[in-house]
N, C-alpha and C positions, 0 to 999 in steps of 0.2 A: 784574248788577252789584253787590248784597246789603252789604258791610259795607263801609265807608270812614270814611278817619281825616284830616281838613279840619286843617292845619297851618299857623301863621304867627308870626315872630319873637313873642319873648314875653321881651324885656331891658329893664332900664327907659329905657335909650334910644329903642324901639321904639314903647314906649307914649306917650312925651310927645314925640319928634320926629316919628312917620313917615306920614307926609303922604298916602302912595302903599299904593294897596290891591293886598295879593298875598299867594296859598296857595299850597303846594302839597299837593296830593293824594295820597295813598295806597291800597292796598285791603287787605286783613287779611292778606297774605306778605306787606308791606312794601312792593310795588314800586309805583314812583312810577307814578299813573293822570292827572295833570294840572298844568298848573301856571295859577292867576289870577293875573291882571293887567292894571294901566289901559295904555290905548292909548296915554296920553300923559297927563303931566301931571295934577296941579289945576290949575294956573294961577293965574287973580285967586281962585280960591277956596282958595287954598293957608294962609291966617288962618283960614279957617272950619275947615278939616282938623284942626286944632290944639285942636277947643273939641268942646264937648257939640252945637254944630251941623255937627257933619260929615257925621252924616247926611240931612242934608237937601242938601246939593252934589251936583253930576249925579259920575256914574260911569261909566264906558265898557271896559267890560271882555273883554280876551280869554279863553276857555278852549285852551290847547294839550297836545297828548299829549307825552309824554316824547320823539317820533322830532322835535317842534317840529309837528305837522300841527297847522291849526286846528281845533278842534273846534264850536265856538259862541262867540255873542257878547253879552254881559249887559250891559242900558244900565238907568240910571235919570235922570230929568230930576231938575229943581230941585225942591223943595217936600217937606213935611215926610212925605206918605206915598203918593206916585206911584205909577202901576202899574209894572212892572218887565219889562222887555222881552226877550225869549230869541229869540233870530233862529239860522240856521246863519250857517254865516263867511262864506256869500255873501250875506248879509243877511235871505232869506224867515224872516217870522214863522214862529217854532213857537209861542209862544203868550206870557200875561203871568203877572205872580204881584203879588197884591194884599197887603197887610197889613192886617189889620182890628184887630189889634193885637201887641205886643212878639214873642209867641208864637202866633199864629194868622194863618196863610198860607192864601187860595185859590187856583188854580191854573186858568187860564181857556186856551181853545184858542185862535187866531189871530181866531176873530169876538166874542171877549170873553165865550164859553159857559164859566160854572162846572164844571169835570168834578169837583175834589173839594178837599178841605182838604189840606196838606199831612199832616198829622197821619194822616190816612187811609193815604197811600200810603210812612211814614215814620219816623222813631224820630232824635230828634237829642240828644245830652246836650254841651251849651258848654263851654267856659273847663276842662278837664282841663289841668294843666302835665303836661310831661314832655322826654326830651333828644334833640335831631337832630343826628346828630355834633357833639355835644359843647357844644349849644349850646340853652337853653332855649327851647320853643314851648306856645303856646297849641295843644292837641288836640284838636278837636271831634269824639267819635264820632256816625258817622249810617248806621244801619243802613235799606236802602230796599227794599220788596218786591220782591225776586227776578222776579215773575212780572206785574208792570206793564211798559204795552208803551208803544210813541209815543201821543200825545205827552208823557204822564206823566213815561216817564222819565226825558223832557230834560230838563221843567221841575223834576221833582223832585231832579235832579242839581244845578241851577242853583241852585234852591233851595237847597241843603247849602252849596253851594261859594260861593257869595255871601252867606253867611244875615246877618253884620252889616251889607252893603248892602241885602237887602232886607227887615229888621226896622229899618232906622231907626236903626242908630248909627253906621255908617263906620267912620272907623278912628280912632274916640275908644274907650279899654275901660275908661273912669271903671266903665260899668255892668255888666262883661265879670264873670262869675261861672261858677260851676258849677250848672248849673242842667239837668235833666232834663226832656226836653218832649217829650209832649205833658204836660200837669199837667193 
């Protein structure tokens, strides 16, 4: 897996009015790896998505390969720091991610047994600004240890591509900044 670039729109309009979570993922050779998008809109939670409470709302994300093939599902229920569930496209649980602080996440197997911390297998730098196809994006730089095996590989990938959801930020980017993690 190695190096990933997780990108999302970074324009004035997207920062203020983007209630949907959507990111595009590229490898170190700039080849598309995946698109992460919500299965449905935020519905009645839409007003909260425009506030600092965005991270409290539910998220049901699909991770799709460039070919359109579903790769995995990532879901979070309502609340401050509930576990984030990672499952196969068919719904089989791969494991969960639990946030202990904005920059500390633990990865768990389907039985709830903690396997490791995200920082043990990956490094993420959030908040870089870049351009993709002439548009400004926020680019998170992620390095996942290529020797990591399943289910840690899938859990680490899920944590990286849904990092704002996992850490409780959601679609609100008032707190996003260039942070090199782990600190």
